[in-house]
C-alpha positions in Angstrom: 0.1 0.1 0.6 1.5 3.2 -0.8 2.4 5.1 2.7 2.7 9.4 2.6 5.9 9.8 2.9 6.7 12.2 6.0 8.7 12.4 9.2 7.9 10.8 11.6 5.7 12.4 14.0 6.1 16.1 12.2 2.1 16.5 11.6 3.4 19.6 9.7 5.3 17.8 7.5 2.9 15.3 7.4 -0.2 17.7 6.2 1.9 19.3 3.8 2.4 15.8 1.8 -1.3 15.2 2.4 -2.4 17.9 0.5 0.4 17.9 -2.2 -1.5 14.2 -2.9 -5.2 15.6 -3.2 -3.9 17.7 -6.1 -3.4 14.9 -7.9 -4.1 12.0 -6.5 -3.2 9.1 -8.9 0.3 10.1 -10.4 -2.0 11.3 -13.7 0.1 14.3 -14.2 -3.4 16.3 -14.7 -2.8 18.3 -10.5 -2.2 21.4 -11.0 1.7 21.6 -10.8 3.4 25.4 -11.4 0.2 27.1 -10.4 -0.1 24.9 -6.5 0.9 28.5 -5.0 -2.6 29.8 -5.7 -4.2 27.0 -4.5 -2.6 27.1 -1.2 -4.7 29.0 0.8 -8.4 28.6 -0.5 -7.6 24.6 -0.4 -6.3 24.4 3.1 -9.0 27.1 4.5 -11.3 23.8 3.0 -9.9 21.2 4.4 -9.5 22.6 8.0 -13.4 23.7 7.3 -14.0 20.2 6.0 -18.0 19.3 7.4 -20.6 16.5 5.4 -23.2 18.7 6.6 -21.9 22.4 4.8 -19.8 23.4 2.0 -17.0 26.3 2.7 -17.7 28.6 -0.3 -14.7 32.2 -0.8 -16.2 34.7 -2.6 -16.1 35.5 -6.7 -14.2 37.9 -6.0 -11.5 36.5 -3.8 -11.0 33.8 -6.4 -10.7 36.5 -9.5 -8.3 37.4 -7.1 -6.0 34.9 -6.7 -6.9 34.1 -10.9 -5.4 37.3 -11.6 -2.2 37.3 -9.5 -1.3 33.6 -11.7 0.5 34.5 -14.9 -0.7 32.1 -17.0 -5.3 33.2 -16.0 -5.4 30.3 -14.5 -8.9 29.6 -13.6 -8.4 28.4 -9.7 -11.8 29.2 -9.0 -12.9 26.4 -10.4 -10.1 24.3 -10.6 -10.6 24.1 -6.2 -14.5 24.0 -6.5 -14.6 20.3 -8.3 -10.7 19.3 -6.3 -13.0 20.0 -2.8 -16.2 18.0 -4.8 -14.2 14.8 -5.5 -12.4 15.1 -1.9 -15.9 15.0 -0.2 -18.1 13.0 -3.2 -15.3 10.5 -1.8 -15.7 10.5 2.0 -19.5 10.2 1.7 -19.7 7.3 -1.3 -17.1 5.5 1.7 -19.2 6.5 4.3 -22.3 5.5 3.2 -20.8 2.1 2.1 -19.8 1.0 5.2 -22.9 2.0 7.0 -24.6 0.0 4.7 -22.7 -2.7 5.6 -23.0 -2.5 8.8 -26.8 -3.1 9.1 -28.0 -3.7 5.4 -25.4 -5.6 3.1 -27.2 -7.3 0.8 -27.2 -4.1 -0.2 -23.8 -2.5 0.1 -21.9 -1.3 -2.6 -20.4 1.6 -4.4 -23.9 1.9 -6.9 -26.1 2.0 -4.0 -23.6 4.8 -2.3 -24.0 6.5 -5.5 -28.1 6.1 -5.7 -28.4 8.1 -1.9 -25.9 11.0 -3.2 -27.3 11.9 -6.3 -30.4 12.2 -4.4 -29.0 14.2 -1.6 -27.4 16.5 -3.7 -30.2 17.2 -5.8 -31.9 17.9 -2.7 -29.0 20.1 -1.3 -29.6 22.1 -4.1 -25.9 21.3 -6.2 -27.1 18.4 -8.1 -25.0 16.0 -9.9 -25.2 12.8 -12.5 -24.1 8.9 -11.5 -21.1 9.3 -13.7 -19.6 12.5 -11.9 -20.2 11.2 -8.3 -18.4 7.3 -10.1 -15.9 9.9 -11.5 -14.9 11.3 -7.7 -14.6 8.6 -5.9 -12.5 6.4 -8.8 -9.9 9.3 -8.4 -10.1 10.3 -4.7 -11.0 6.9 -2.9 -7.3 6.7 -2.7 -7.6 9.7 0.0 -10.9 9.3 1.4 -10.5 7.7 4.5 -8.7 10.9 5.2 -11.5 13.4 4.0 -13.7 10.7 7.0 -11.5 11.7 8.8 -11.7 14.7 8.8 -15.2 15.1 8.8 -15.7 13.1 11.9 -13.4 15.3 13.9 -15.6 17.7 12.9 -16.8 19.4 16.2 -13.2 18.7 18.2 -11.7 21.7 15.6 -14.4 23.8 15.5 -14.0 25.9 18.7 -10.2 25.9 16.5 -11.3 27.0 13.1 -13.6 29.4 14.7 -10.6 31.2 16.0 -8.2 31.3 12.9 -7.6 34.7 11.2 -10.0 35.1 7.9 -7.4 36.6 6.0 -8.8 34.7 3.0 -11.5 36.8 3.0 -10.0 40.1 2.7 -8.4 42.2 -0.7 -4.8 43.0 1.1 -4.9 38.9 3.0 -5.6 37.2 -0.5 -2.6 39.7 -2.2 -0.1 38.1 0.5 -1.2 34.6 0.2 -1.6 33.9 -3.4 2.8 35.5 -3.1 3.9 33.4 0.1 5.9 30.7 -0.1 5.3 29.4 -3.9 7.7 26.9 -3.2 6.4 24.6 -1.5 3.5 23.6 0.8 5.5 22.3 3.4 7.0 25.7 3.8 3.8 27.7 3.1 2.3 25.3 6.6 5.7 26.6 8.8 5.3 29.9 7.6 1.6 30.3 8.3 1.3 28.5 11.7 4.9 30.5 13.0 2.4 34.0 12.6 -0.5 32.8 13.4 0.0 29.9 16.5 -3.2 29.2 15.8 -2.9 26.8 12.6 -0.6 25.0 14.5 -2.9 24.1 17.3 -4.9 22.6 14.4 -2.0 19.9 13.5 -1.1 19.2 16.3 -4.3 18.9 18.2 -7.1 17.7 15.5 -5.0 16.6 13.0 -4.4 13.0 15.1 -7.0 12.5 16.0 -8.7 13.4 12.9 -5.8 10.5 11.7 -6.7 7.8 13.9 -10.3 7.9 12.3 -8.6 7.8 9.1 -6.8 4.9 10.1 -10.5 3.1 11.4 -12.2 3.2 8.2 -8.7 2.9 5.7 -8.8 -0.5 8.0 -12.5 -1.4 7.1 -12.7 -0.1 3.3 -10.4 -2.8 3.0 -12.1 -5.5 4.7 -16.0 -4.5 3.3 -16.8 -6.6 0.3 -19.6 -5.2 -2.2 -22.2 -8.3 -2.6 -20.4 -10.7 -5.3 -16.9 -9.4 -4.7 -15.1 -11.3 -1.9 -14.7 -14.4 -4.5 -13.1 -12.1 -6.5 -10.7 -10.8 -3.9 -11.8 -6.8 -5.1 -12.4 -5.1 -1.6 -14.1 -1.3 -1.3 -10.6 -0.3 -0.9 -7.5 -2.0 -2.7 -4.9 -1.7 0.1 -2.1 -2.2 -3.0 -3.8 1.8 -3.6 -5.1 3.6 -0.7 -3.1 6.0 0.8 -2.0 5.5 4.4 -0.3 7.6 7.9 3.2 6.6 7.9 5.2 4.9 10.8 5.8 6.7 13.7 2.5 8.3 13.8 1.9 8.5 17.7 -2.5 8.2 17.1 -5.1 9.2 19.9 -8.0 5.9 21.0 -10.8 7.1 18.5 -14.1 5.0 18.0 -15.6 4.8 14.8 -19.5 5.2 14.9 -21.6 3.9 12.0 -25.0 4.6 11.7 -28.1 3.4 10.2 -29.5 5.5 7.4 -32.6 6.6 7.7 -35.6 5.6 5.3 -35.4 7.6 2.7 -32.1 7.5 2.3 -32.6 3.2 2.3 -35.7 4.1 0.2 -32.8 6.0 -2.7 -30.4 3.0 -2.0 -32.8 0.9 -3.2 -34.5 2.4 -6.1 -34.1 1.5 -9.5 
């Protein structure tokens, strides 16, 4: 299985590596390449506020400022939105399949989860086709346990996130941000945390719990088989392709809670 390369116990280094992998999780060369610097700020802003019930958004003005600061006029707004959609969707798929596996194993498959999400996104006013949901899962499923980790620890993160400076919401802040440390996201994170200690609290107090939960979901995903797939040795998450935390990180004890689906979700899962 692929292991994220990071210095043992260095959460900032790990988070930087994780963000970098998320830009091109399958190594297909369709990542952001020379345009990453303008994405760091909004991407981190989104990641630390990941919540399955709401989607953080930057204003159009903010995106335009980032785009115009990029010499290649890269459409950072559209690309960042697509990235976050893919990550969040992959997390939802993993969670729905495992919840189905716990209580409704007969229909515990990606196809069922796609039908649930199609209905959910439509109800939320952001309709998505089954094809786009499946494409998001295919691209980002190797990172889906990490997404779930952030979801699950949202309440733990909220008091810290609420105190983070919102410097990406102002023109002056954005102008500064798009020029900061274009050499690498680890440098960006270290500079941000040195200037704003509250960021360091997030990476040291929240990240360990989020990653401990991610490990729980990764193992569960690698042990889950949709109906008929065990004989073919095709688990939900392929151990050879799913990213995992490297050795050397001390993780707290966490409990993975899988709730039953409600009637509406079950109806969507079995719709034809």
